[in-house]
FIDOLO-986772 format. One record per residue: x, y, z of N, C-alpha, C in turn; residue number from 0; residue in one letter. Coordinates in Angstrom, 1 decimal, m for minus. Each point is the difference from the previous one (the first is absolute). Example, Ala and Ser with C-alpha at 12.3 -4.5 7.8 and 13.67 -1.06 7.14 Angstrom:
// residues 2
+--------+--------+--------+--------+--------+--------+--------+--------+--------+-----+--------+
|    n.X |    n.Y |    n.Z |   ca.X |   ca.Y |   ca.Z |    c.X |    c.Y |    c.Z | num | residu |
+--------+--------+--------+--------+--------+--------+--------+--------+--------+-----+--------+
|   13.2 |   m5.7 |    7.8 |   m0.9 |    1.2 |    0.0 |    0.9 |    1.2 |    0.0 |   0 |      A |
|   m0.4 |    1.1 |   m0.7 |    0.9 |    1.1 |    0.0 |   m0.8 |    1.1 |    0.8 |   1 |      S |
+--------+--------+--------+--------+--------+--------+--------+--------+--------+-----+--------+
//
This chain:
// residues 102
+--------+--------+--------+--------+--------+--------+--------+--------+--------+-----+--------+
|    n.X |    n.Y |    n.Z |   ca.X |   ca.Y |   ca.Z |    c.X |    c.Y |    c.Z | num | residu |
+--------+--------+--------+--------+--------+--------+--------+--------+--------+-----+--------+
|    1.9 |   m8.4 |   57.3 |   m0.8 |   m0.3 |   m1.2 |    0.8 |   m0.9 |   m0.9 |   0 |      X |
|   m0.6 |   m1.1 |   m0.5 |    0.7 |   m1.0 |   m0.8 |    0.1 |    0.5 |   m1.4 |   1 |      X |
|    1.2 |   m0.3 |   m0.6 |    0.2 |    0.4 |   m1.4 |   m0.7 |   m0.9 |   m0.9 |   2 |      X |
|   m0.5 |    0.7 |   m1.1 |   m0.7 |   m0.8 |   m1.1 |    1.1 |   m0.7 |   m0.8 |   3 |      X |
|   m0.3 |   m1.2 |   m0.4 |    1.0 |   m0.7 |   m0.9 |    0.2 |    1.0 |   m1.2 |   4 |      X |
|    1.2 |    0.0 |   m0.6 |    0.4 |    0.9 |   m1.1 |   m0.9 |   m0.2 |   m1.2 |   5 |      X |
|   m0.4 |   m1.2 |   m0.3 |   m0.9 |   m0.2 |   m1.2 |   m1.3 |    0.7 |    0.2 |   6 |      X |
|   m0.6 |   m0.1 |    1.2 |   m1.3 |    0.7 |    0.2 |    0.2 |    1.5 |   m0.1 |   7 |      X |
|    1.0 |    0.6 |    0.5 |    0.2 |    1.4 |    0.0 |    0.2 |    0.5 |   m1.5 |   8 |      X |
|    0.6 |   m0.8 |   m0.8 |    0.2 |    0.3 |   m1.4 |   m1.3 |    0.0 |   m0.8 |   9 |      X |
|   m0.9 |   m0.9 |    0.3 |   m1.2 |   m0.2 |   m0.8 |   m0.8 |    1.3 |   m0.1 |  10 |      X |
|    0.0 |    0.8 |    1.0 |   m0.8 |    1.2 |    0.0 |    0.6 |    1.1 |   m0.9 |  11 |      X |
|    1.3 |   m0.1 |   m0.3 |    0.7 |    1.0 |   m0.8 |    0.1 |   m0.4 |   m1.5 |  12 |      X |
|   m0.3 |   m1.2 |   m0.3 |    0.1 |   m0.5 |   m1.4 |   m1.3 |    0.1 |   m0.7 |  13 |      X |
|    0.0 |    0.7 |   m1.1 |   m1.2 |    0.1 |   m0.8 |   m0.3 |   m1.3 |   m0.8 |  14 |      X |
|   m1.3 |   m0.3 |   m0.2 |   m0.3 |   m1.1 |   m0.8 |    0.3 |    0.3 |   m1.5 |  15 |      X |
|    0.6 |   m1.0 |   m0.7 |    0.3 |    0.2 |   m1.4 |   m1.2 |   m0.4 |   m0.9 |  16 |      X |
|   m0.4 |    0.9 |   m0.8 |   m1.1 |   m0.2 |   m1.0 |    0.6 |   m0.8 |   m1.2 |  17 |      X |
|   m0.3 |   m1.3 |   m0.1 |    0.5 |   m0.9 |   m1.0 |   m0.8 |    0.0 |   m1.3 |  18 |      X |
|   m1.1 |    0.8 |    0.0 |   m0.8 |    0.0 |   m1.2 |    0.8 |    0.7 |   m1.1 |  19 |      X |
|   m0.1 |   m0.5 |   m1.2 |    0.6 |    0.6 |   m1.2 |   m1.1 |    0.6 |   m0.8 |  20 |      X |
|    0.3 |    1.3 |   m0.4 |   m1.0 |    0.6 |   m0.9 |   m1.1 |    0.6 |    0.8 |  21 |      X |
|   m1.2 |   m0.1 |   m0.7 |   m1.2 |    0.6 |    0.6 |   m0.5 |   m0.8 |    1.2 |  22 |      X |
|   m0.6 |    0.7 |    1.0 |   m0.5 |   m0.7 |    1.2 |   m1.0 |   m1.1 |   m0.4 |  23 |      X |
|   m0.7 |    0.1 |   m1.1 |   m1.0 |   m1.0 |   m0.3 |    0.2 |   m0.4 |   m1.5 |  24 |      X |
|    0.4 |   m1.2 |   m0.2 |    0.3 |   m0.5 |   m1.4 |   m1.4 |   m0.2 |   m0.7 |  25 |      X |
|    0.0 |    0.2 |   m1.3 |   m1.2 |   m0.2 |   m0.8 |   m0.3 |   m1.5 |    0.0 |  26 |      X |
|   m1.2 |   m0.4 |    0.2 |   m0.4 |   m1.4 |    0.0 |    0.1 |   m0.6 |   m1.4 |  27 |      X |
|    0.5 |   m1.2 |   m0.1 |    0.1 |   m0.6 |   m1.3 |   m1.3 |   m0.5 |   m0.6 |  28 |      X |
|   m0.1 |    0.0 |   m1.3 |   m1.2 |   m0.5 |   m0.6 |    0.3 |   m1.5 |   m0.3 |  29 |      X |
|   m1.0 |   m0.8 |    0.2 |    0.1 |   m1.5 |   m0.1 |   m1.1 |   m0.6 |   m0.8 |  30 |      X |
|    0.1 |   m1.3 |   m0.4 |   m1.0 |   m0.7 |   m0.6 |   m0.3 |    0.4 |   m1.4 |  31 |      X |
|   m1.3 |   m0.1 |   m0.4 |   m0.4 |    0.2 |   m1.4 |    0.3 |    1.5 |   m0.5 |  32 |      X |
|   m0.2 |    0.9 |    0.9 |    0.3 |    1.4 |   m0.3 |    1.5 |    0.1 |   m0.4 |  33 |      X |
|    0.9 |   m0.7 |    0.7 |    1.4 |    0.1 |   m0.3 |    0.3 |   m0.7 |   m1.3 |  34 |      X |
|   m0.7 |   m1.1 |   m0.4 |    0.2 |   m0.6 |   m1.3 |   m0.4 |    0.9 |   m1.1 |  35 |      X |
|   m1.1 |    0.7 |    0.2 |   m0.5 |    1.0 |   m1.1 |    1.1 |    1.1 |   m0.1 |  36 |      X |
|    0.5 |    0.5 |    1.1 |    1.0 |    1.1 |   m0.1 |    1.2 |   m0.5 |   m0.7 |  37 |      X |
|    0.5 |   m1.2 |    0.4 |    1.2 |   m0.6 |   m0.6 |   m0.1 |   m0.1 |   m1.5 |  38 |      X |
|   m1.2 |   m0.5 |   m0.5 |   m0.2 |   m0.1 |   m1.4 |    0.0 |    1.4 |   m0.7 |  39 |      X |
|   m0.6 |    0.9 |    0.6 |   m0.1 |    1.4 |   m0.6 |    1.4 |    0.6 |   m0.1 |  40 |      X |
|    0.8 |   m0.1 |    1.1 |    1.4 |    0.6 |    0.0 |    0.9 |   m0.8 |   m1.0 |  41 |      X |
|   m0.1 |   m1.3 |    0.0 |    0.8 |   m0.8 |   m1.0 |   m0.3 |    0.5 |   m1.4 |  42 |      X |
|   m1.3 |    0.1 |   m0.3 |   m0.4 |    0.4 |   m1.4 |    0.5 |    1.5 |   m0.3 |  43 |      X |
|   m0.2 |    0.9 |    1.0 |    0.5 |    1.3 |   m0.2 |    1.5 |    0.1 |   m0.3 |  44 |      X |
|    0.8 |   m0.9 |    0.7 |    1.4 |    0.0 |   m0.2 |    0.5 |   m0.9 |   m1.1 |  45 |      X |
|   m0.9 |   m0.5 |   m0.8 |    0.3 |   m0.9 |   m1.2 |    0.5 |   m1.4 |    0.5 |  46 |      X |
|   m0.5 |   m0.4 |    1.1 |    0.4 |   m1.4 |    0.5 |    1.5 |   m0.2 |    0.0 |  47 |      X |
|    0.7 |    1.1 |    0.4 |    1.5 |   m0.1 |    0.1 |    0.5 |    0.9 |    1.1 |  48 |      X |
|    1.2 |   m0.4 |    0.5 |    0.6 |    0.8 |    1.1 |    0.3 |    1.4 |   m0.5 |  49 |      X |
|   m0.3 |    1.0 |    0.8 |    0.2 |    1.4 |   m0.4 |    1.5 |    0.3 |    0.0 |  50 |      X |
|    0.8 |   m0.8 |    0.7 |    1.4 |    0.3 |    0.0 |    0.8 |   m0.7 |   m1.0 |  51 |      X |
|   m0.2 |   m1.3 |   m0.2 |    0.9 |   m0.8 |   m0.9 |   m0.8 |   m0.6 |   m1.2 |  52 |      X |
|   m1.3 |    0.1 |    0.0 |   m0.8 |   m0.6 |   m1.1 |   m0.2 |   m1.4 |    0.1 |  53 |      X |
|    0.4 |   m0.7 |    1.0 |   m0.2 |   m1.5 |    0.2 |   m1.5 |   m0.2 |    0.0 |  54 |      X |
|   m0.5 |   m1.1 |   m0.6 |   m1.4 |   m0.4 |   m0.1 |   m0.4 |   m1.2 |    0.9 |  55 |      X |
|    0.9 |   m0.4 |    0.9 |   m0.4 |   m1.1 |    0.9 |    0.4 |    0.4 |    1.4 |  56 |      X |
|   m0.4 |   m0.8 |    1.0 |    0.2 |    0.3 |    1.4 |   m0.5 |    1.4 |    0.4 |  57 |      X |
|   m1.1 |    0.4 |   m0.5 |   m0.5 |    1.4 |    0.2 |   m0.7 |    0.1 |    1.3 |  58 |      X |
|    0.1 |    1.2 |    0.6 |   m0.6 |    0.4 |    1.3 |   m0.5 |    1.4 |   m0.1 |  59 |      X |
|   m0.9 |    0.4 |    0.9 |   m0.4 |    1.4 |    0.1 |    0.8 |    0.6 |    1.1 |  60 |      X |
|    0.6 |    1.1 |   m0.2 |    0.8 |    0.7 |    1.0 |   m0.6 |    1.4 |    0.2 |  61 |      X |
|    0.0 |    0.4 |    1.3 |   m0.4 |    1.3 |    0.3 |    1.2 |    1.0 |   m0.1 |  62 |      X |
|   m0.1 |    1.0 |   m0.8 |    1.1 |    1.0 |   m0.1 |    0.3 |    0.5 |    1.3 |  63 |      X |
|   m1.0 |    0.5 |    0.8 |    0.2 |    0.4 |    1.4 |   m0.6 |   m1.1 |    0.8 |  64 |      X |
|    0.9 |   m0.7 |    0.8 |   m0.5 |   m1.1 |    0.8 |   m1.2 |    0.4 |    0.9 |  65 |      X |
|   m0.9 |   m0.9 |    0.2 |   m1.2 |    0.3 |    0.9 |    0.5 |    0.4 |    1.4 |  66 |      X |
|    1.0 |   m0.7 |    0.5 |    0.5 |    0.4 |    1.4 |    0.6 |    1.3 |    0.1 |  67 |      X |
|    0.3 |    0.7 |   m1.2 |    0.5 |    1.3 |    0.0 |   m1.1 |    1.0 |   m0.4 |  68 |      X |
|   m1.2 |   m0.4 |    0.0 |   m1.1 |    0.9 |   m0.3 |   m0.5 |   m0.1 |   m1.5 |  69 |      X |
|    0.5 |   m0.9 |   m0.8 |   m0.4 |   m0.2 |   m1.3 |   m1.5 |   m0.5 |    0.0 |  70 |      X |
|   m0.7 |    0.3 |   m1.1 |   m1.4 |   m0.4 |   m0.1 |   m0.2 |   m1.1 |   m1.0 |  71 |      X |
|   m1.1 |   m0.7 |    0.2 |   m0.5 |   m1.1 |   m0.8 |   m0.7 |    0.6 |   m1.2 |  72 |      X |
|    0.7 |    0.8 |   m0.9 |   m0.6 |    0.5 |   m1.2 |    0.9 |   m0.3 |   m1.2 |  73 |      X |
|   m0.6 |    0.0 |   m1.1 |    0.7 |   m0.5 |   m1.2 |    1.3 |    0.8 |   m0.3 |  74 |      X |
|   m0.1 |    1.3 |    0.3 |    1.2 |    0.9 |   m0.3 |    1.2 |   m0.3 |    0.9 |  75 |      X |
|   m0.3 |   m0.8 |    1.1 |    1.1 |   m0.4 |    0.9 |    0.5 |   m1.4 |   m0.2 |  76 |      X |
|   m0.6 |   m0.7 |   m1.0 |    0.4 |   m1.4 |   m0.3 |    0.6 |   m0.1 |   m1.4 |  77 |      X |
|    1.0 |   m0.9 |   m0.1 |    0.6 |   m0.3 |   m1.3 |    0.3 |   m1.5 |    0.0 |  78 |      X |
|    0.2 |   m0.4 |   m1.2 |    0.4 |   m1.4 |   m0.3 |    1.5 |   m0.2 |    0.1 |  79 |      X |
|    0.5 |   m0.8 |    0.9 |    1.4 |   m0.3 |    0.0 |    0.2 |   m1.5 |    0.1 |  80 |      X |
|    1.1 |   m0.5 |   m0.6 |    0.4 |   m1.4 |    0.1 |    0.5 |   m0.2 |    1.5 |  81 |      X |
|    0.1 |   m1.2 |    0.4 |    0.4 |   m0.2 |    1.4 |    1.4 |    0.5 |    0.2 |  82 |      X |
|    0.9 |   m0.2 |   m1.0 |    1.4 |    0.5 |    0.2 |    0.1 |    1.5 |    0.1 |  83 |      X |
|   m0.7 |    0.8 |   m0.8 |    0.0 |    1.4 |    0.1 |   m0.7 |    0.5 |    1.2 |  84 |      X |
|   m1.0 |   m0.7 |    0.4 |   m0.8 |    0.4 |    1.3 |    1.0 |   m0.2 |    1.2 |  85 |      X |
|    0.8 |   m1.0 |    0.0 |    0.9 |   m0.3 |    1.1 |    1.1 |    1.1 |    0.0 |  86 |      X |
|    0.5 |    0.3 |   m1.2 |    1.0 |    1.1 |   m0.1 |   m0.5 |    1.3 |    0.5 |  87 |      X |
|   m1.2 |    0.4 |   m0.4 |   m0.6 |    1.2 |    0.5 |   m0.2 |    0.0 |    1.5 |  88 |      X |
|   m0.5 |   m1.1 |    0.5 |   m0.2 |   m0.1 |    1.5 |    1.3 |    0.1 |    0.7 |  89 |      X |
|    1.0 |   m0.7 |   m0.5 |    1.3 |    0.0 |    0.7 |    0.6 |    1.5 |    0.0 |  90 |      X |
|   m0.2 |    0.7 |   m1.1 |    0.5 |    1.4 |    0.0 |   m0.7 |    0.9 |    0.9 |  91 |      X |
|   m1.4 |   m0.2 |    0.2 |   m0.8 |    0.7 |    0.9 |    0.5 |   m0.2 |    1.4 |  92 |      X |
|    0.2 |   m1.3 |    0.4 |    0.4 |   m0.4 |    1.3 |    1.4 |    0.6 |    0.3 |  93 |      X |
|    0.9 |    0.0 |   m0.9 |    1.3 |    0.6 |    0.2 |   m0.1 |    1.5 |    0.2 |  94 |      X |
|   m0.8 |    0.6 |   m0.8 |   m0.2 |    1.5 |    0.2 |   m0.6 |    0.3 |    1.3 |  95 |      X |
|   m0.9 |   m0.8 |    0.5 |   m0.6 |    0.2 |    1.3 |    1.0 |   m0.2 |    1.1 |  96 |      X |
|    0.8 |   m1.0 |   m0.1 |    1.0 |   m0.3 |    1.1 |    1.1 |    1.0 |    0.0 |  97 |      X |
|    0.3 |    0.6 |   m1.1 |    1.0 |    1.1 |   m0.1 |   m0.5 |    1.3 |    0.7 |  98 |      X |
|   m1.3 |    0.2 |    0.0 |   m0.6 |    1.1 |    0.7 |    0.3 |    0.0 |    1.5 |  99 |      X |
|    0.1 |   m1.1 |    0.5 |    0.1 |   m0.1 |    1.5 |    1.5 |   m0.2 |    0.4 | 100 |      X |
|    0.9 |    0.1 |   m0.9 |    1.4 |   m0.1 |    0.4 |    0.7 |    1.3 |    0.2 | 101 |      X |
+--------+--------+--------+--------+--------+--------+--------+--------+--------+-----+--------+
//
């Protein structure tokens, strides 16, 4: 009986790695005119300023709980952040996630 190559014999004992982060199915993003209406509503609710630093320019809508982690497209999950604060929050979330796996 011929021996299987080592790599082939290892394949059957290695489990596939699930690379999905968060929930199995991310919430679908809202786009187009509906997104424009939501953005205006959230900006107005938050006083047209970043909720973290108060900046009034370079504003974006941020999901408190990211969609890929099961967050929803609802007003209570959205806040106004400037690009700088949004990046800081995202970087902290990424760092926290990567520390979970170490």
